[in-house]
N, C-alpha and C positions, 0 to 999 in steps of 0.2 A: 548567503554563502553557505548556514548550516546544509541546505540541501545541496548544494551545487558540491561541497567535501561528501554528502553521501552517497550521491548518485557518483562521484569519482572513487571512491571505495567501493560502491557496492560492483560497478563497472571491473575493478581487480578483483574482485574475491572471484567474481562469475569467472572470469578468465583462468585464475587459478584453479578451480575446481569442475574443471571440464571433463580433464580424464579422472578424477578420481570416483572412485566406487561408490564414496560415502560423502552426504552431504549434510551440515547440519544448517537447519533455518531458524531463525529468531525474531520472534516476530516482537513487534515495540508499539504497544497498542497508543501509546504517547505521542512516536511519531506519525502523524495523518497527513496524506499527500490529499488528493480531489475526491470530491462528493462527486458522484457519476449520476448524471443527469439522462442518460439512456444508451442505447443502442441501436440500431438501424440502418437507411439506406437511401439512395435516392430510388423515385420512382418510375424515370423515366432510366429505361426505356421498355423495363421490364411489364410495367404498370399500364403502358400504352398497350400492349399487346394483349396482357391478359383480362384486362378489364373487359376487354371484347367477349368473353368464354361464359358460359352459361350460369345462371346465378348461385347454381348450387357448386358445380367447380370453386369459383371465385370464391366461395366461403372456405370450401376445403383447404384452398391455398392458404387464403390468410389465416387459419386457424394456424398452420403449422409454424407463419411467421411472428404473430401478433401472439398469441396465448402464453399466460404464464409457466406450462410447462412445456411449450415449444420453445422459439428464438428468444422470447420474451423481449420483441422490440417495440419501440415505441416512439421513433425519431422518424422522418419521411421528409426525404427532400422534393417539394414539387415544384418540375418542369416549365417556367413560362415559355413555350414556344415560341420561336421568331415565326416558324413558317416561312419555306423556300417559294420560291418563283413557279408558278403554278403549271410553268413550260417542264421545269426539272422534275416533278413528282415521276415515281417510277424509274429516274434514272441514275445521278451519280450518287447518289448516299444507299440507295438498294443494291448500288454494284459494290459498295463498300461495308457499310454495315448492316445492310439490311434493311427491312422496310421498316423495322422498330424504330430506326435513325431518323423517319420522314415525322417528326413533331409538328404539329397543326399549331398554325397562329390565331390571333382572334381577331384580327384586322388585316385584310388586305390591299390596304391602300390609305396613303392620309384621310383620304374624303368618302371612305366606305365608315360603316358603323361595324361597331363589334357583333362579331357572331358566337354568342357565348353557347351557343349547341358544339362549337368544336371541342376535341381532343375531350372526348366522352370516354375513352377508357381510361385515361391516366385520372379523370375526376371520378367515375365509378368505384377504383381502388381506394381512393383516397376519403370519399365519403363512406366506405364500408370501412376503413380500419377507425375514422373516428365512431364510429358504432360500436364497435369491440372496445377501443383503447380510451377513455373519455380522458385518460392521461396524456392522449400523444402531443406531441409537441412536430408543427410545420413549419419548414422553411419555405419558400419561394426562391429561387434560384432563374441565373437566364445563362443561355450558352451562346445565343446571340440574338440582336435586334431583327426586327423583321426584315425580309429581304430587298423591300424599298427606301430603307435607311440607310442601306450601305454603299460605299463604293462601287463594289463589284457587282450591286445586283443579285447577290446569291449570298443564302445564310451559314454557308460555310465556311467563309471569310475571303481573304482580300486577295487578288493575284497576286502578290507579297506576302506570305504568313507573318512576315516579321512588321509590315504596316495595319495601324487602325485599320478596321472597315467600316466602324461608325461615322457618319459625317458628323462634324460638327454641330452643323445646323440643327442637326436631330437630335442632339444630347437632351433638350428639352421634351420633347416628344415620344423618347424612349422611356424616359422618367417618367413621364404621363402613364404611358404603355403598361408600363410595369406594375405603377398603385393601383389604377386602374382596374387591373386581374384581382390585385389584392382586395381591392374595393369589394369587386363584385362576390368573390369567395366568402367574404365576412355578409355581405347583404343577403345573398341566397342563399348560403347553407351554415351560417352560423359558425365557420371556419376564419380564425383571427390568428395569419403565419405570424409565428414569433421574430422572425428575422426575413430580410429581403437582401441577397445575395446580386447584386447586377454582372457580377463577373463570372470566370470561370477559366482557370488556368491562362489568364490574359496576357502574359507575358512571356508565355512560349509560343515557338514558330509552328505550331500542328495547326491551325486554321488556315485552311486555302480553297480559293475559289476551285467550284466544282467538286469538295472533300466529302469524306465519308461521312460525316456528321455537320449538326450544327457547331460554329464556333467562330469566335470574335474576338482576333489581338487588341489589347488596350497596351499601348504605353504606361510605365507608372505615371509619368505625367498627367496624360489621358486620364487615367485610372482618378486621380487627386482634382483635375476639371471635372469628373461628371460626379463624381460624389456632392463636390458643392454647389451643384444643381438640384441632385436628387434630396440631400437633406432638408431642405427647407421646404418642398414639395410635398415629403412623407410627413413632417411635421403638421402641416397643413390639412393633412387628408383626416384627421381626426380618429386613423387607427395606431393601436398600439407598438403596431410593429416598428422594429427597429432595424438599423444597418448593420449587416455583415458582410468583411471581405475578406480576403482578396481570391481564396481559392485557388493559391497556384500549385503546380502541380509538384512541385519537389519542397523540403526544406530549405533547401539552398534560394531557390527562390523566393519563398515568402520571407526570409530574412534580409532580402533586398527591399522587397516593399516596404517590409516595416520601418527599416531606417530612413527610407524616404518616406512615409507618411508622420515618421515620429517629428522629422524638419518640419513640421504643420499643425501646430496644436490645434488648431480650429479640426482638423481631418481627424486627428485621435478622438477629438470630443463626439463626432460624428459616429465614428464605428464603435458599436458597440458589443459585437461577438466577431473576433477572430479566427477565419476558417484555412483549415492548411492540409494539403492532401501529400500523402506518404509514400506515394511511387517510388521514391527513392529518399534516405535521409543517412544520417552518420549520427552517430549518437552523440557524438561535440555541438552537431547542428541540433540534435532534439533539447540538449540542455540550454545551448543559449537560446533557442527561441522559449524555453520555459521561464528562463529567468525574466526576458523582457516582458513576457505575456503577464507574469506574476506580477510585476510589477505596475499593471493597472489595476481598473475596477471591469476591465473586459469579460465575456465569457469566451471559453476556447474550446473548439471541434478540431477534431480531425475527421473532417467532413466528406473525403473519399477517400479509399483505397483498394487496391488488390492487388493480384500476385505480381510478381516481378522476376527478370532474368538477371537477378544481384549474385554474384559469385560469391558475398559472404550468408545472405541469407535462404538461396536459394537455388543451387547449384541445375543446369541443366540435366533432365534423365531421371528426374525424379517420381518417382508414382503418386497416384494418386491422392495417398495418404500422407507422403514425405510430402508432397507440395502444400497439402492442407496445413501439416502441421509447420511448414514453416511459413508459412503467411501467418498461423497463431504467434508464432514468434516475433514477426513485424509487430502484431498487436500489443504485445508485451513491453515490447521496448519503448511503445509509442507512451502506455498508458504509465509505465513506470518513470519514464526520464523527460516526455513531453507534456504529460501528466495533464490533457485536454479533457474535460469533464464528458464526452461524448466522442466513441468511435464508430464509423459507418462504412459501410460498403458501397462499393458503385452499383453492382447488378447482384440480385437475390435470384433472379431467374434467368435462364439463359438455355437457351436452344442447343449451340453447338460446342458448350465449352462447360466442363465440370471444373474446371480452376477459378472461373470468373461468377460462382455462382454457389448456393448451398441447394437449389432445387433446381434439375434439367428438364426441359418443356419442348413439347410440340405444340407450337404456337396456333398453327391450323386447326390441331385436332382438338386443342384443347386438353392434353394429356400431360401428367407430371409424376416426377418420382423425386423423393430426395435422395442425395448422395453420400458420402461419406463427410464432405467440408458442413455439411447442416449440422453432423455429429459435433466437429471438432469444434465450432462457435459454440454450440449449446451449452456446452460445456463450461463456458464462460457468463456469455449473457443470461443464460436461464438461470445462476446462481449469485452470481453478482448483481444485485438487482437496482435497479433505479432508488438513489437515496443512500445508498452503500457509500462507504467510505473508502478508499484505499489506503492500505497501512503499509509504513515500511516494511521491506524486508531485505536480506541481505544477499540472495540470489538472483541473477537476472531470468531463471527458467519457472520463478512464483509470481503471482498475484496472489496481495491477501486483501480481504476485505473484512468493514463491522459493518449491523445494521444500525440502522439509527436508533435503536431503543438499547443498541448492546448487547442483545442476547443470541446472536448469531454470527460465529464466525465461518469465515469461506478461503480456503487457499486454493489455489490452481496450482498443479506442477507439470511442467510440460519437459519431455522425454525425446528428441529429435534426433538422438544418436542410436546405433546399433546395439547398443549395450545397456542393460539396467542400472540403475543407481538408488543405493541405498539413502533415504531422506527421515533424519533425526528433527520433528517439528518439534521446537521448545516453545510449550503456551504456559513459560512460567508468570507473564505478564498479566494473567486474567487472575482475578480471584479464585470465581469458581467455574469448574469443567464438568462437562458429563463424563461416563466413564467410558464411552465409545463416540465415535462420528460416523458420518454416510457420507457413503464413497460410491463415486461413481467416474466410470471411465470409457473412454472411446480409444480403439485401438486397431488392428487391423481384422480384428475376429469381432471386434463388440462395439454399439451405437450408443455412448452416452447411457451404459448400461450399469444399475445399482447393485454393487457387489455386497461379501458380508460385513457389518460394519467392522470398523477398527478400532482395538482397543485402546485407550489413553491411562497408560500411567506414571504416577508421578508428574502430571502435567507434562509429559512428553508423548507423541504419537508418531510411531514407524511406521515406515510406507517403504515400498517396492517398486519406483517408476519402473516399470515394463519397458523396452524397448519402443520406440516409435509410438508413444501414448500420450494422451491428455489426461489427468486426474485432478478430477474437484472432488474437497472433502471439506464436509461442514459439522461446524462443530457447535451444540450449545454452551454459551457462557453465561460468566456475570463479570 
């Protein structure tokens, strides 16, 4: 209850300070929120394409994403492709989301053996990440079963997108398929997935026959039935991998699934991590999901998100910088109110969109360049590192964190307004504080640029947050 009250007060205070030119940010190191497991993204579809580049180009790209001085990302979701009907290749998915969306499966029929040479691009990227980041965390997830297990004969969905596409007689074989892929990656490459997620936005009506990408509808009752098949098989596999669910497209849908799962105590014991996408969410929905998940021992991830046409967060017509800052505002709200331990993007590399990526590429030519969203995200993920714990603050435009040993304090200030505001950061809760702080800012003219150190006097740091900017302040403390 204390946490809920704090959130309500925080939201009300934030609303009252939007129009003010000065804000006071009080830090309470005793009020600790979640500890950060990491930052990252899915590997499909960008890794499917970029993994085919020359090794030198792949290395350059991954340095930008995984290095401690880059995006510092350590969580990646490997897509176990279902694989579509071979007669569809070059057709509906290419016309929809492009060649990148045609994920390769490992088994073309029930009778044929596994083809472990499939999906070379995504595998190349995952193995490279493992080399660079020994602390990397991998999740395996499925967008669709193989086409030959479905009613429609198409891995993009059913003729009716609100109908299940996986035939019930294939539940066991689908679970075996997912587990066999997980076992192969452990035995062949030493990669043991932390979690296995058999669903993706499954209660939504996005997935239809001959659609633009792999997708499969599962009614909530079908999810429960499949989990009861998957759980004992996974337990008997010898893997340490556990089940994550259910990756609904928004928090409203996730709450419906949670309430249904909670009516079945056996299901709540099977699911060890709850995943949600925040393509849309209200603060009250975030608060409710936090309340529900925090009452269990489940891990909690915001496992996929991106920009959206949301009147509150992202009005149409915004510039590239504004678009990225509004996406950062959603990240702030997710981390402050919903409090997942990880926050992941859908795409890191895109060919035709700056809004949906940090890096823009020409897949065929193997060329790429970072753009503004890269630096906006860096202001958070480079400095609030794995193992840092978020601390309570009173203002919704702030994220604050403390290092595991308690000797480094980080605060990120977000300003999505057209006018600057002055922030008074009260550090009285710390016994000892350095005389100055390091400051890094991304704005229209700056890319996570280190500025002149900010002076700290009387355990207070004063900082002017410039219009349309995100600033990270790092302080040595005791």
